[in-house]
DRENVEXFI-680501 format. One line per 3 residues: their letters; for each residue x, z, y of N, C-alpha, C, O, CB. Coordinates in nm, 4 decimals, always signed. Glycine has a CB too. Example, Ala and Ser with C-alpha at 12.3 -4.5 7.8 and 13.67 -1.06 7.14 Angstrom:
<nodes>
AS = +1.3190,+0.7800,-0.5690,+1.2300,+0.7800,-0.4500,+1.3200,+0.7800,-0.3300,+1.4236,+0.8465,-0.3319,+1.1308,+0.9046,-0.4473; +1.2850,+0.7080,-0.2250,+1.3670,+0.7140,-0.1060,+1.2900,+0.7870,+0.0030,+1.3409,+0.8039,+0.1138,+1.4084,+0.5725,-0.0598
</nodes>
This chain:
<nodes>
MRG = -3.4960,-1.5831,+1.4646,-3.4958,-1.7260,+1.4470,-3.4146,-1.7936,+1.5592,-3.3449,-1.8923,+1.5356,-3.6401,-1.7791,+1.4439; -3.4248,-1.7390,+1.6807,-3.3516,-1.7998,+1.7916,-3.2016,-1.7907,+1.7685,-3.1270,-1.8823,+1.8031,-3.3887,-1.7325,+1.9240; -3.1578,-1.6793,+1.7097,-3.0134,-1.6630,+1.6836,-2.9601,-1.7702,+1.5904,-2.8504,-1.8222,+1.6105,-2.9853,-1.5254,+1.6238
AVL = -3.0382,-1.8032,+1.4882,-2.9955,-1.9068,+1.3946,-2.9881,-2.0434,+1.4633,-2.8958,-2.1212,+1.4390,-3.0913,-1.9130,+1.2748; -3.0856,-2.0711,+1.5486,-3.0857,-2.1993,+1.6188,-2.9681,-2.2082,+1.7150,-2.9028,-2.3120,+1.7249,-3.2177,-2.2192,+1.6947; -2.9414,-2.0987,+1.7859,-2.8272,-2.0976,+1.8778,-2.6950,-2.1129,+1.8029,-2.6057,-2.1852,+1.8470,-2.8261,-1.9682,+1.9595
ALS = -2.6836,-2.0443,+1.6897,-2.5609,-2.0546,+1.6108,-2.5420,-2.1969,+1.5585,-2.4311,-2.2503,+1.5618,-2.5636,-1.9548,+1.4937; -2.6488,-2.2572,+1.5108,-2.6400,-2.3940,+1.4600,-2.6054,-2.4910,+1.5714,-2.5247,-2.5819,+1.5518,-2.7711,-2.4352,+1.3935; -2.6663,-2.4727,+1.6896,-2.6361,-2.5639,+1.7992,-2.4906,-2.5492,+1.8449,-2.4264,-2.6484,+1.8794,-2.7313,-2.5388,+1.9166
GFV = -2.4389,-2.4278,+1.8456,-2.2980,-2.4076,+1.8792,-2.2059,-2.4742,+1.7790,-2.1029,-2.5310,+1.8155,-2.2665,-2.2598,+1.8870; -2.2441,-2.4667,+1.6515,-2.1662,-2.5309,+1.5461,-2.1654,-2.6820,+1.5655,-2.0613,-2.7462,+1.5516,-2.2225,-2.4950,+1.4075; -2.2799,-2.7381,+1.5972,-2.2910,-2.8832,+1.6185,-2.2104,-2.9261,+1.7401,-2.1377,-3.0253,+1.7346,-2.4385,-2.9245,+1.6358
ITG = -2.2226,-2.8528,+1.8488,-2.1487,-2.8865,+1.9707,-1.9982,-2.8823,+1.9457,-1.9251,-2.9717,+1.9885,-2.1861,-2.7902,+2.0847; -1.9529,-2.7796,+1.8773,-1.8098,-2.7711,+1.8453,-1.7659,-2.8884,+1.7581,-1.6587,-2.9451,+1.7789,-1.7785,-2.6383,+1.7741; -1.8480,-2.9240,+1.6621,-1.8166,-3.0394,+1.5767,-1.8056,-3.1668,+1.6576,-1.7158,-3.2478,+1.6344,-1.9224,-3.0563,+1.4685
LDV = -1.8962,-3.1854,+1.7525,-1.8903,-3.3048,+1.8375,-1.7658,-3.3051,+1.9257,-1.7060,-3.4103,+1.9483,-2.0156,-3.3138,+1.9246; -1.7264,-3.1872,+1.9757,-1.6026,-3.1778,+2.0551,-1.4817,-3.2155,+1.9711,-1.3925,-3.2850,+2.0196,-1.5848,-3.0355,+2.1119; -1.4770,-3.1714,+1.8469,-1.3645,-3.2041,+1.7585,-1.3631,-3.3534,+1.7301,-1.2561,-3.4140,+1.7252,-1.3728,-3.1239,+1.6260
VKL = -1.4791,-3.4135,+1.7113,-1.4858,-3.5582,+1.6865,-1.4291,-3.6340,+1.8068,-1.3572,-3.7324,+1.7893,-1.6326,-3.6030,+1.6582; -1.4607,-3.5890,+1.9294,-1.4066,-3.6536,+2.0487,-1.2543,-3.6376,+2.0557,-1.1825,-3.7310,+2.0914,-1.4720,-3.5952,+2.1750; -1.2061,-3.5171,+2.0207,-1.0629,-3.4916,+2.0281,-0.9844,-3.5692,+1.9217,-0.8683,-3.6034,+1.9444,-1.0364,-3.3430,+2.0134
TCN = -1.0444,-3.5970,+1.8085,-0.9730,-3.6699,+1.7033,-0.9460,-3.8140,+1.7408,-0.8615,-3.8790,+1.6793,-1.0513,-3.6655,+1.5748; -1.0159,-3.8649,+1.8401,-0.9874,-4.0013,+1.8867,-0.8518,-4.0077,+1.9556,-0.7934,-4.1156,+1.9655,-1.0974,-4.0500,+1.9826; -0.8014,-3.8964,+2.0026,-0.6719,-3.8901,+2.0688,-0.5640,-3.8576,+1.9644,-0.5601,-3.7446,+1.9155,-0.6730,-3.7837,+2.1836
PRW = -0.4773,-3.9517,+1.9290,-0.3775,-3.9269,+1.8251,-0.2773,-3.8184,+1.8656,-0.2242,-3.7499,+1.7782,-0.3034,-4.0556,+1.7929; -0.2503,-3.8010,+1.9934,-0.1563,-3.6954,+2.0353,-0.2150,-3.5571,+2.0061,-0.1420,-3.4661,+1.9667,-0.1229,-3.7086,+2.1868; -0.3457,-3.5405,+2.0251,-0.4082,-3.4128,+1.9958,-0.3974,-3.3816,+1.8478,-0.3701,-3.2679,+1.8091,-0.5543,-3.4128,+2.0398
MQK = -0.4193,-3.4839,+1.7646,-0.4134,-3.4636,+1.6195,-0.2718,-3.4253,+1.5771,-0.2551,-3.3366,+1.4934,-0.4593,-3.5911,+1.5445; -0.1694,-3.4903,+1.6331,-0.0308,-3.4589,+1.5993,+0.0046,-3.3174,+1.6457,+0.0703,-3.2428,+1.5730,+0.0652,-3.5621,+1.6628; -0.0390,-3.2803,+1.7668,-0.0126,-3.1450,+1.8163,-0.0809,-3.0399,+1.7305,-0.0238,-2.9344,+1.7028,-0.0586,-3.1316,+1.9607
SIA = -0.2027,-3.0689,+1.6889,-0.2757,-2.9726,+1.6079,-0.2071,-2.9510,+1.4737,-0.1927,-2.8378,+1.4276,-0.4194,-3.0192,+1.5867; -0.1651,-3.0602,+1.4120,-0.0976,-3.0483,+1.2825,+0.0363,-2.9783,+1.2979,+0.0748,-2.8987,+1.2123,-0.0777,-3.1865,+1.2189; +0.1080,-3.0071,+1.4068,+0.2384,-2.9439,+1.4294,+0.2255,-2.7948,+1.4591,+0.3188,-2.7189,+1.4327,+0.3108,-3.0128,+1.5442
SIH = +0.1123,-2.7515,+1.5131,+0.0953,-2.6111,+1.5506,+0.0516,-2.5224,+1.4337,+0.0392,-2.4011,+1.4506,-0.0057,-2.6005,+1.6620; +0.0282,-2.5798,+1.3168,-0.0121,-2.5004,+1.2005,+0.1093,-2.4224,+1.1501,+0.2160,-2.4793,+1.1275,-0.0711,-2.5915,+1.0872; +0.0915,-2.2928,+1.1330,+0.1992,-2.2069,+1.0837,+0.1678,-2.1703,+0.9391,+0.0670,-2.1053,+0.9113,+0.2155,-2.0783,+1.1726
YLS = +0.2522,-2.2113,+0.8499,+0.2335,-2.1805,+0.7089,+0.3056,-2.0510,+0.6742,+0.4006,-2.0110,+0.7414,+0.2842,-2.2961,+0.6206; +0.2586,-1.9864,+0.5681,+0.3239,-1.8643,+0.5222,+0.4594,-1.8968,+0.4605,+0.4776,-2.0012,+0.3978,+0.2351,-1.7900,+0.4207; +0.5526,-1.8064,+0.4793,+0.6823,-1.8234,+0.4148,+0.6674,-1.7901,+0.2669,+0.5674,-1.7312,+0.2257,+0.7911,-1.7337,+0.4819
QAN = +0.7659,-1.8274,+0.1882,+0.7598,-1.8003,+0.0437,+0.7571,-1.6514,+0.0163,+0.6922,-1.6077,-0.0787,+0.8789,-1.8641,-0.0285; +0.8267,-1.5716,+0.0981,+0.8252,-1.4259,+0.0802,+0.6852,-1.3713,+0.1041,+0.6405,-1.2831,+0.0307,+0.9262,-1.3578,+0.1755; +0.6145,-1.4221,+0.2058,+0.4780,-1.3776,+0.2314,+0.3839,-1.4191,+0.1203,+0.2961,-1.3429,+0.0802,+0.4287,-1.4322,+0.3635
IDW = +0.4027,-1.5407,+0.0708,+0.3170,-1.5864,-0.0393,+0.3395,-1.4988,-0.1624,+0.2445,-1.4603,-0.2305,+0.3451,-1.7356,-0.0730; +0.4654,-1.4680,-0.1898,+0.4951,-1.3797,-0.3053,+0.4322,-1.2425,-0.2877,+0.3802,-1.1850,-0.3834,+0.6472,-1.3645,-0.3243; +0.4367,-1.1891,-0.1645,+0.3769,-1.0581,-0.1391,+0.2241,-1.0621,-0.1613,+0.1676,-0.9711,-0.2219,+0.4092,-1.0118,+0.0054
VMA = +0.1589,-1.1671,-0.1121,+0.0141,-1.1810,-0.1282,-0.0207,-1.1906,-0.2759,-0.1141,-1.1247,-0.3217,-0.0384,-1.3051,-0.0522; +0.0525,-1.2710,-0.3508,+0.0234,-1.2866,-0.4939,+0.0487,-1.1567,-0.5687,-0.0280,-1.1224,-0.6587,+0.1084,-1.3995,-0.5545; +0.1544,-1.0831,-0.5340,+0.1807,-0.9545,-0.5981,+0.0709,-0.8543,-0.5672,+0.0309,-0.7769,-0.6543,+0.3156,-0.8994,-0.5536
TID = +0.0218,-0.8551,-0.4434,-0.0871,-0.7651,-0.4054,-0.2135,-0.7971,-0.4832,-0.2828,-0.7069,-0.5303,-0.1143,-0.7741,-0.2551; -0.2436,-0.9270,-0.4967,-0.3627,-0.9664,-0.5735,-0.3474,-0.9231,-0.7189,-0.4425,-0.8735,-0.7793,-0.3858,-1.1199,-0.5651; -0.2276,-0.9416,-0.7755,-0.2040,-0.8984,-0.9136,-0.2228,-0.7479,-0.9283,-0.2858,-0.7018,-1.0235,-0.0632,-0.9381,-0.9587
MLG = -0.1677,-0.6711,-0.8337,-0.1788,-0.5260,-0.8424,-0.3253,-0.4794,-0.8292,-0.3661,-0.3838,-0.8952,-0.0923,-0.4605,-0.7337; -0.4021,-0.5458,-0.7457,-0.5423,-0.5118,-0.7342,-0.6149,-0.5384,-0.8658,-0.6991,-0.4595,-0.9086,-0.6069,-0.5904,-0.6204; -0.5813,-0.6506,-0.9292,-0.6417,-0.6806,-1.0596,-0.6053,-0.5773,-1.1642,-0.6909,-0.5316,-1.2400,-0.5989,-0.8178,-1.1072
YGY = -0.4759,-0.5401,-1.1682,-0.4323,-0.4385,-1.2650,-0.4980,-0.3044,-1.2337,-0.5363,-0.2314,-1.3251,-0.2779,-0.4241,-1.2638; -0.5112,-0.2719,-1.1060,-0.5747,-0.1473,-1.0681,-0.7218,-0.1436,-1.1102,-0.7713,-0.0397,-1.1539,-0.5627,-0.1266,-0.9185; -0.7903,-0.2550,-1.0972,-0.9304,-0.2616,-1.1402,-0.9417,-0.2415,-1.2908,-1.0267,-0.1657,-1.3376,-0.9931,-0.3965,-1.1002
IAA = -0.8567,-0.3087,-1.3655,-0.8584,-0.2932,-1.5112,-0.8263,-0.1503,-1.5487,-0.8906,-0.0935,-1.6369,-0.7587,-0.3892,-1.5779; -0.7268,-0.0906,-1.4826,-0.6921,+0.0498,-1.5117,-0.8081,+0.1430,-1.4794,-0.8332,+0.2373,-1.5544,-0.5674,+0.0924,-1.4320; -0.8790,+0.1190,-1.3705,-0.9926,+0.2042,-1.3341,-1.1034,+0.1956,-1.4394,-1.1637,+0.2967,-1.4753,-1.0477,+0.1641,-1.1958
VVI = -1.1296,+0.0744,-1.4885,-1.2341,+0.0570,-1.5908,-1.1922,+0.1281,-1.7192,-1.2741,+0.1954,-1.7818,-1.2607,-0.0947,-1.6185; -1.0663,+0.1143,-1.7592,-1.0174,+0.1799,-1.8805,-1.0261,+0.3320,-1.8650,-1.0695,+0.4013,-1.9570,-0.8716,+0.1368,-1.9112; -0.9855,+0.3831,-1.7507,-0.9913,+0.5280,-1.7278,-1.1348,+0.5775,-1.7345,-1.1603,+0.6842,-1.7903,-0.9294,+0.5642,-1.5918
LFV = -1.2289,+0.5023,-1.6791,-1.3684,+0.5434,-1.6851,-1.4208,+0.5489,-1.8283,-1.4915,+0.6426,-1.8652,-1.4534,+0.4491,-1.6031; -1.3863,+0.4491,-1.9087,-1.4304,+0.4490,-2.0471,-1.3666,+0.5631,-2.1271,-1.4332,+0.6263,-2.2091,-1.3977,+0.3152,-2.1117; -1.2395,+0.5889,-2.1035,-1.1720,+0.6996,-2.1725,-1.2344,+0.8330,-2.1300,-1.2591,+0.9196,-2.2139,-1.0189,+0.6988,-2.1419
ARH = -1.2594,+0.8491,-2.0011,-1.3212,+0.9745,-1.9544,-1.4604,+0.9920,-2.0127,-1.4989,+1.1035,-2.0478,-1.3283,+0.9773,-1.8009; -1.5350,+0.8861,-2.0235,-1.6683,+0.8945,-2.0842,-1.6572,+0.9340,-2.2300,-1.7336,+1.0179,-2.2778,-1.7432,+0.7607,-2.0711; -1.5630,+0.8744,-2.3010,-1.5457,+0.9081,-2.4425,-1.5056,+1.0553,-2.4583,-1.5573,+1.1239,-2.5464,-1.4393,+0.8162,-2.5075
VRL = -1.4151,+1.1038,-2.3747,-1.3724,+1.2442,-2.3814,-1.4893,+1.3348,-2.3502,-1.5082,+1.4361,-2.4175,-1.2559,+1.2718,-2.2839; -1.5687,+1.3009,-2.2490,-1.6838,+1.3833,-2.2127,-1.7828,+1.3895,-2.3272,-1.8326,+1.4976,-2.3587,-1.7519,+1.3291,-2.0868; -1.8129,+1.2777,-2.3902,-1.9054,+1.2783,-2.5040,-1.8494,+1.3542,-2.6216,-1.9234,+1.4239,-2.6910,-1.9382,+1.1371,-2.5463
ALR = -1.7190,+1.3422,-2.6457,-1.6575,+1.4158,-2.7567,-1.6639,+1.5658,-2.7325,-1.6917,+1.6419,-2.8252,-1.5118,+1.3720,-2.7764; -1.6388,+1.6097,-2.6095,-1.6464,+1.7522,-2.5767,-1.7907,+1.8027,-2.5871,-1.8139,+1.9133,-2.6360,-1.5910,+1.7779,-2.4349; -1.8866,+1.7237,-2.5421,-2.0262,+1.7629,-2.5530,-2.0684,+1.7785,-2.6980,-2.1377,+1.8742,-2.7326,-2.1147,+1.6615,-2.4838
NAR = -2.0278,+1.6862,-2.7824,-2.0634,+1.6924,-2.9234,-1.9918,+1.8060,-2.9930,-2.0458,+1.8626,-3.0880,-2.0315,+1.5614,-2.9921; -1.8714,+1.8415,-2.9490,-1.7984,+1.9522,-3.0107,-1.8634,+2.0857,-2.9765,-1.8577,+2.1784,-3.0573,-1.6517,+1.9517,-2.9655; -1.9239,+2.0982,-2.8611,-1.9892,+2.2231,-2.8218,-2.1220,+2.2441,-2.8928,-2.1678,+2.3577,-2.9056,-2.0111,+2.2252,-2.6724
RGV = -2.1828,+2.1391,-2.9380,-2.3136,+2.1500,-3.0034,-2.3039,+2.2196,-3.1401,-2.3975,+2.2873,-3.1826,-2.3753,+2.0108,-3.0202; -2.1953,+2.2029,-3.2049,-2.1825,+2.2590,-3.3390,-2.2247,+2.1561,-3.4427,-2.2564,+2.0415,-3.4106,-2.2668,+2.3872,-3.3530; -2.2242,+2.1989,-3.5642,-2.2573,+2.1064,-3.6753,-2.4044,+2.1237,-3.7092,-2.4546,+2.2354,-3.7218,-2.1670,+2.1332,-3.8026
VFR = -2.4718,+2.0112,-3.7236,-2.6137,+2.0122,-3.7606,-2.6272,+1.9375,-3.8924,-2.5865,+1.8220,-3.9050,-2.7038,+1.9471,-3.6484; -2.6858,+2.0066,-3.9911,-2.7106,+1.9426,-4.1222,-2.8552,+1.8963,-4.1249,-2.9460,+1.9707,-4.0877,-2.6809,+2.0414,-4.2424; -2.8753,+1.7766,-4.1680,-3.0117,+1.7249,-4.1831,-3.0288,+1.6751,-4.3244,-2.9445,+1.6039,-4.3789,-3.0419,+1.6117,-4.0809
YGK = -3.1383,+1.7138,-4.3809,-3.1668,+1.6684,-4.5180,-3.2886,+1.5775,-4.5133,-3.3800,+1.5971,-4.4333,-3.1909,+1.7899,-4.6155; -3.2878,+1.4803,-4.5987,-3.4001,+1.3899,-4.6044,-3.5208,+1.4569,-4.6697,-3.5087,+1.5655,-4.7264,-3.3620,+1.2636,-4.6799; -3.6354,+1.3933,-4.6619,-3.7558,+1.4492,-4.7220,-3.7450,+1.4375,-4.8721,-3.6992,+1.3353,-4.9231,-3.8830,+1.3781,-4.6702
G = -3.7850,+1.5368,-4.9414,-3.7857,+1.5237,-5.0851,-3.7114,+1.6241,-5.1530,-3.7047,+1.6234,-5.2759,-3.7372,+1.3995,-5.1249
</nodes>
């Protein structure tokens, strides 16, 4: 419980420090100027990686279902043929 209280108090203190700093327009301008955005090449790489992970997930699910179907087909082929007749 103490850890949560300490974490929350640190969060509040940091928030209060930021509120004090925002009163200074030079700090705000410096902070905005210091933000480094990704280049278009990096953004393209990130998006391609996300796409490939999605395709890989779909491929893994499809492979699992195909493997399950093959396993069940092989199991049923080893059992042989069973004839069942109804009562009567």
